[in-house]
C-alpha positions in Angstrom: 0.0 -0.1 0.2 1.5 3.7 -1.0 2.0 5.7 2.1 -1.0 7.7 3.4 -1.9 11.1 4.5 -4.2 10.5 7.5 -5.4 12.8 10.3 -7.4 12.8 13.6 -9.2 16.0 14.0 -10.6 15.9 17.6 -13.2 18.4 18.6 -12.3 20.3 22.0 -15.6 20.5 23.4 -15.2 17.6 25.7 -13.3 15.0 26.9 -13.3 11.8 24.2 -13.8 8.7 25.2 -11.9 5.2 24.0 -13.8 5.4 20.4 -12.5 8.6 20.1 -9.1 7.9 20.6 -9.8 4.6 18.6 -9.9 6.6 15.5 -6.6 8.5 16.4 -4.8 4.9 16.7 -6.1 3.6 13.7 -5.2 6.3 11.9 -1.8 6.7 13.2 -1.2 2.7 12.5 -2.0 2.9 8.7 0.2 6.3 8.8 3.3 4.3 10.1 2.9 0.9 8.8 2.7 2.6 5.1 5.3 4.9 5.9 2.7 7.7 5.3 1.9 11.2 7.7 -0.4 11.1 10.8 -1.4 14.7 11.0 -3.4 16.2 14.1 -6.1 19.0 13.5 -8.2 20.9 15.9 -11.5 21.4 15.0 -11.9 24.5 16.9 -14.7 26.2 15.3 -17.5 25.7 18.0 -16.1 28.8 19.7 -19.4 28.0 22.2 -18.3 25.1 23.2 -14.7 25.1 23.2 -13.2 24.1 26.3 -9.6 25.0 26.6 -8.9 21.9 29.3 -10.4 19.8 26.6 -7.7 20.4 24.3 -5.1 20.0 26.9 -6.7 16.5 28.0 -7.1 15.5 24.3 -3.0 16.3 23.5 -2.5 14.6 26.8 -4.0 11.5 25.9 -1.4 11.4 22.5 1.2 11.9 24.8 0.5 9.8 26.7 -0.1 6.4 24.1 3.2 8.2 22.0 0.6 8.4 18.8 3.0 11.2 17.6 2.5 13.5 14.7 4.5 14.1 11.6 3.1 18.1 10.6 2.1 21.0 12.1 3.9 24.4 13.2 6.9 24.3 15.1 8.5 26.7 18.0 11.7 24.7 19.1 10.2 21.9 19.8 8.1 19.0 18.4 5.0 19.5 15.5 1.9 21.8 17.2 -1.7 20.4 15.7 -3.3 22.6 13.4 -6.2 24.3 14.4 -8.9 25.4 12.2 -9.7 28.5 13.8 -6.5 30.1 12.7 -8.0 29.7 8.9 -11.5 31.7 9.0 -10.8 33.6 6.0 -9.6 30.8 3.3 -13.4 28.8 4.6 -14.7 32.6 4.0 -13.5 32.4 0.6 -14.7 29.0 -0.2 -18.1 29.8 0.5 -18.6 32.6 -1.2 -17.4 30.3 -4.4 -19.7 28.0 -3.1 -22.8 31.0 -3.4 -21.5 32.3 -6.9 -21.5 28.8 -8.5 -25.1 28.5 -6.9 -24.6 25.3 -4.6 -24.9 28.0 -1.6 -27.0 30.3 -0.8 -27.8 33.1 2.4 -30.0 32.7 5.0 -31.5 35.2 7.3 -34.0 33.1 9.3 -33.8 33.5 13.1 -33.4 30.9 15.3 -37.5 31.4 16.4 -38.0 30.5 12.9 -36.5 27.5 12.7 -37.6 25.9 15.9 -41.1 26.8 14.8 -40.5 25.2 11.5 -39.0 22.3 13.2 -41.5 21.9 15.7 -44.2 22.1 13.0 -42.9 19.5 10.7 -42.4 16.9 13.6 -46.0 17.1 14.4 -46.6 16.6 10.8 -44.8 13.6 11.0 -42.1 15.2 8.2 -38.4 15.0 8.6 -37.3 18.3 10.2 -35.4 19.9 7.4 -35.1 23.8 6.4 -38.0 25.0 3.9 -35.3 27.1 2.0 -37.2 30.2 2.7 -34.7 32.2 2.1 -33.8 30.9 -1.3 -36.4 32.5 -3.6 -35.1 36.2 -2.0 -33.6 38.9 -4.5 -30.3 40.5 -4.8 -31.6 43.4 -3.5 -33.5 41.7 -0.6 -30.1 39.7 0.2 -28.0 42.9 0.3 -30.6 44.6 2.0 -30.4 41.8 4.8 -27.0 41.5 4.7 -26.6 44.7 6.4 -28.1 43.2 9.5 -24.9 41.2 9.4 -26.8 38.1 10.9 -26.9 35.2 8.6 -25.4 31.8 7.8 -24.2 30.2 4.5 -26.3 26.9 3.2 -25.8 24.0 1.3 -28.1 23.6 -1.6 -28.6 20.2 -1.6 -29.8 18.1 -4.9 -33.2 17.2 -4.9 -33.7 12.9 -5.2 -30.5 12.3 -6.3 -28.2 9.2 -5.9 -24.7 9.6 -4.0 -22.6 6.5 -3.5 -18.9 5.5 -2.5 -17.2 2.6 -2.3 -16.3 2.5 1.8 -13.2 0.8 2.4 -14.7 -1.1 5.5 -18.4 -0.8 5.0 -18.6 -1.4 1.2 -20.9 0.0 -1.2 -22.8 2.3 0.4 -25.9 4.8 -1.7 -28.0 7.7 0.2 -30.2 9.5 -1.5 -30.3 12.9 -0.9 -34.3 13.8 -0.7 -34.0 13.7 3.0 -31.0 15.6 3.3 -30.9 19.1 5.2 -29.6 22.2 3.2 -26.6 22.0 5.9 -25.5 25.3 7.5 -21.7 25.7 5.8 -20.8 29.4 7.5 -22.5 30.4 10.8 -23.4 33.7 11.9 -20.0 34.5 13.8 -18.1 33.6 10.8 -17.0 30.4 11.8 -17.5 27.3 9.2 -19.7 24.6 10.4 -17.5 20.9 10.5 -18.8 19.7 7.3 -17.3 22.8 4.9 -14.4 23.1 7.4 -13.2 18.9 6.9 -13.9 18.8 3.1 -11.7 22.0 2.9 -9.2 20.6 5.2 -9.1 17.3 3.9 -8.3 18.5 0.1 -5.7 21.3 1.4 -3.9 18.6 3.9 -4.0 16.4 0.8 -5.1 13.6 3.4 -5.6 10.5 1.2 -7.6 8.5 3.8 -10.9 9.9 6.0 -11.2 7.9 8.8 -13.8 8.2 10.9 -16.9 6.6 12.7 -20.5 5.2 11.1 -22.2 7.8 12.6 -20.8 10.1 10.3 -22.0 7.8 7.2 -25.5 9.8 7.0 -23.3 13.1 6.3 -21.3 11.8 3.8 -23.4 12.8 0.7 -23.1 16.4 1.9 -19.4 16.3 1.8 -19.4 14.1 -1.8 -21.4 17.0 -3.3 -18.7 19.8 -1.9 -16.4 18.0 -3.2 -17.9 17.4 -6.4 -18.9 21.5 -6.5 -16.0 22.4 -5.8 -14.0 19.8 -8.3 -11.7 18.3 -6.1 -10.6 14.8 -5.5 -12.4 12.7 -3.2 -10.2 11.2 -0.6 -10.6 6.9 0.6 -13.4 6.8 3.0 -13.2 4.2 5.9 -16.2 4.6 8.6 -15.5 2.2 11.4 -17.8 0.3 13.6 -19.5 1.5 16.8 -18.2 0.5 20.1 -21.2 -1.1 21.9 -21.7 -2.2 25.3 -21.9 -6.3 26.2 -25.2 -5.6 26.5 -25.1 -4.4 22.6 -26.7 -0.8 23.6 -24.5 2.2 22.9 -21.4 2.7 24.9 -22.1 4.9 27.8 -20.2 5.7 31.2 -22.3 2.9 32.6 -20.4 0.5 29.9 -16.5 2.1 30.3 -17.1 5.1 27.5 -14.5 7.1 29.0 -11.8 8.9 28.6 -8.0 6.8 28.2 -6.7 9.3 31.1 -9.5 7.9 33.2 -8.2 4.2 32.6 -4.7 5.4 33.0 -5.8 6.9 36.4 -6.9 4.1 37.6 -4.1 2.0 36.6 -4.1 1.0 32.7 -0.8 0.5 31.1 -0.8 2.4 27.8 0.8 -0.7 26.0 -2.5 -3.0 27.2 -5.1 0.3 26.4 -3.6 0.2 23.0 -3.4 -3.6 22.4 -7.3 -3.8 23.9 -8.5 -0.7 21.5 -7.0 -2.2 18.4 -8.9 -5.4 18.5 -12.7 -2.5 19.1 -13.0 -3.3 15.2 -10.3 -4.8 14.0 -9.6 -8.5 13.6 -6.3 -10.5 13.9 -6.6 -14.5 15.1 -8.3 -14.5 17.7 -8.0 -11.0 19.1 -6.0 -12.1 22.3 -2.8 -11.9 20.8 -0.1 -9.6 23.1 1.3 -7.1 20.4 3.5 -4.4 20.8 3.1 -1.1 18.9 6.0 -2.2 16.4 4.3 -6.0 15.9 0.7 -3.7 15.3 2.3 -1.8 12.8 3.5 -4.5 11.1 0.4 -6.8 11.2 -2.2 -3.6 10.9 -4.2 -4.1 8.1 -7.4 -2.2 7.1 -8.9 -4.8 5.2 -9.1 -6.8 8.7 -11.2 -3.6 10.5 -15.0 -5.4 10.8 -18.3 -3.8 9.7 -20.2 -5.3 12.5 -20.1 -3.4 15.8 -17.5 -4.2 18.4 -18.0 -5.0 22.2 -16.4 -3.0 24.9 -15.5 -5.9 27.6 -13.8 -4.7 30.4 -12.9 -8.0 31.5 -10.6 -8.3 28.5 -9.2 -4.8 29.3 -8.3 -6.1 32.6 -6.6 -9.5 31.2 -4.6 -7.5 29.0 -3.1 -5.4 31.5 -2.6 -8.1 33.6 -0.3 -9.7 31.3 1.3 -6.3 30.7 1.7 -5.7 34.6 3.1 -9.4 34.4 6.1 -8.3 31.7 7.3 -5.6 33.6 10.7 -5.8 35.2 10.2 -5.2 39.0 11.9 -2.0 39.0 10.1 -0.4 36.1 6.8 -1.7 38.1 7.5 -0.4 41.4 7.8 3.2 39.5 4.3 2.3 37.6 3.0 1.4 41.3 4.3 4.8 43.3 1.5 6.6 42.5 -1.0 4.0 43.6 0.5 3.3 46.9 0.3 5.4 50.3 2.2 8.1 50.6 4.4 6.2 53.1 5.5 4.0 50.8 8.8 3.4 50.4 10.1 2.4 47.0 12.6 -0.4 48.0 9.9 -1.9 50.0 7.6 -1.7 47.1 10.0 -3.6 45.5 10.3 -6.4 48.4 6.0 -6.6 48.0 6.0 -6.5 43.9 6.8 -10.5 43.6 4.0 -10.9 45.8 1.5 -9.3 44.2 2.5 -9.2 40.5 0.5 -12.0 39.2 -2.8 -10.8 41.3 -2.8 -7.5 39.5 -5.3 -6.5 36.7 -4.7 -3.0 37.8 -1.9 -1.2 39.1 -4.9 0.4 41.7 -5.5 -2.9 43.3 -2.2 -2.4 44.6 -3.6 -0.4 47.7 -6.1 -2.6 48.3 -3.9 -5.7 48.1 -0.5 -4.4 50.1 -1.7 -1.1 52.1 -1.4 -3.3 55.2 2.4 -2.9 55.1 2.5 0.4 54.9 -0.1 0.9 57.7 -1.6 -1.2 60.7 -5.0 -2.6 59.6 -8.0 -1.8 61.7 -9.3 -5.6 62.4 -12.8 -6.3 62.5 -14.2 -8.6 64.8 -17.2 -9.8 62.9 -14.9 -10.2 59.8 -13.3 -13.2 62.0 -16.0 -14.7 63.4 -17.9 -15.0 60.1 -14.6 -16.6 58.5 -13.1 -18.3 61.2 -13.9 -21.5 63.0 -13.0 -22.0 66.5 -11.3 -19.9 69.1 -9.5 -17.5 67.4 -8.0 -15.7 69.9 -6.7 -19.2 70.9 -5.3 -19.4 67.6 -3.5 -16.0 67.9 -2.2 -16.2 71.3 -0.5 -19.2 70.8 0.7 -18.1 67.0 2.6 -15.2 69.2 4.4 -17.2 71.1 5.8 -19.0 68.8 6.6 -16.0 66.4 8.2 -14.7 69.3 10.9 -17.5 69.7 11.9 -17.4 65.9 15.2 -16.0 65.4 15.8 -16.8 61.9 12.8 -14.8 60.1 12.7 -16.7 56.9 9.8 -17.6 55.2 10.7 -21.8 55.6 11.2 -21.2 59.3 7.9 -19.3 60.2 6.2 -21.6 58.2 7.4 -24.7 60.0 7.3 -23.3 63.2 3.6 -22.8 62.4 2.6 -25.5 60.9 4.2 -27.4 63.9 1.9 -25.5 66.4 -0.8 -26.3 64.2 -0.2 -30.2 64.0 0.4 -30.1 67.9 -3.0 -28.6 68.5 -5.1 -30.7 65.8 -6.4 -27.6 64.5 -7.7 -26.8 60.7 -5.2 -25.1 59.2 -7.4 -22.5 57.0 -8.8 -21.7 60.1 -5.8 -20.6 61.7 -4.0 -19.0 59.0 -7.2 -17.0 58.2 -6.9 -15.5 61.4 -3.7 -14.7 61.4 -4.1 -13.1 57.7 -7.0 -11.3 59.3 -5.3 -9.4 62.1 -1.9 -8.8 60.5 -3.8 -7.4 57.1 -7.3 -7.0 57.9 -8.4 -8.8 55.0 -9.4 -12.1 54.2 -7.8 -11.5 50.4 -3.8 -11.2 51.1 -0.7 -11.7 49.3 1.0 -15.4 50.7 0.8 -14.5 54.6 3.9 -16.3 55.4 5.9 -13.9 52.9 3.8 -11.2 54.1 5.6 -11.4 57.5 8.6 -12.0 56.5 8.6 -8.4 54.9 6.7 -7.1 57.7 9.4 -7.9 59.7 9.1 -9.7 62.9 8.8 -6.4 65.2 5.7 -5.4 63.4 4.1 -8.8 63.2 4.0 -8.8 67.3 3.1 -5.3 67.6 -0.1 -6.2 65.2 -0.8 -9.8 67.3 -0.1 -8.3 70.6 -2.6 -4.7 69.9 -5.3 -7.2 68.6 -5.2 -9.7 71.8 -5.4 -6.6 74.1 -8.4 -5.1 73.1 
């Protein structure tokens, strides 16, 4: 495949969820695989909804995932994104060309009139669309109304015309224009809408492949008509499938429609997120292969992007994340775990704990729950002991304290040998004894191997915790 020119064009009106980031990932992979160019273009023409903090987060996502881009202005550092708001004169010039050629026109209708029109059309069971009220205005009337300055420019869509294209993902698609609205191209504030700006920018930037979600298919005829009217070639179109929740409903916050940064803050690694996201619509063997970014670049094939909607499965993300956690060297993992450990956590102590918890972690954020007792003495629940330990647990712990105080060689083997000898001597149930010890030492019934944990915790601290409990 020849080198492509692709773009990721986020709108900074909110924090993008994982579906938007998947689009960026697919575009980046295609660019890297073909030796092409990946461009970031910020669609900041919706000034009413523009959020500066949203733009910061979008760029932070790209930097976190290391989806670097290849073009844009530079000020002594890496490329900055392109911004549509810096090209207003150009969009206005193109809009005027469309007006002059008869495929666009001025509209002076008030928002009240448009709202009334939509309401009446809905009441009649009609598809809401503009009624071309301003299309019949004379040149004199248009010039007079333009003096007031409150107008928009609309695209004059052809009536009852089929628009067809071969989508590289969805296949042959045909949409008739009869139900399509005369889209606003230029707003009253002089800013273009998405539909004008995206066509102009993709042409000017020589974008070869447009990669976006299937929700944009219904708008494609408007874009095709603009390309046709301006005499411009149409880039290849790739509409990615939707991402649905496990219940096959549209992905929402209850399913996991969060930002990549939210997942990062919950302890998901970038490698796992990339590996997980690429399988949301792309097929490779059984979709469970652990693939590095370099391996993904080699393996990625747009022809294996599926038409059917992808299912978001948080358990699969957890599985990928757990696999990548276990692939990390302990030194690197210690650095990654530090933000998820208590403030009191010492890095050397974290390194000692890692071998005990590494196989159990699905998310870095689970570290505090599994290993928090190493750093802070827990509150011990009497009810938890009563629910999970048969027999006289205080008796277990009194005898355990005496044995532990007598141990001179504080190693796992010696601790286990001495405690097992006690259990055998007393004819106790092994599970009940160690459950009592685990709950008092760690405050939980779910811990790393308790005798290994005692080694790290230290003899003195172990004795103090047992004595504290037995005094109450």
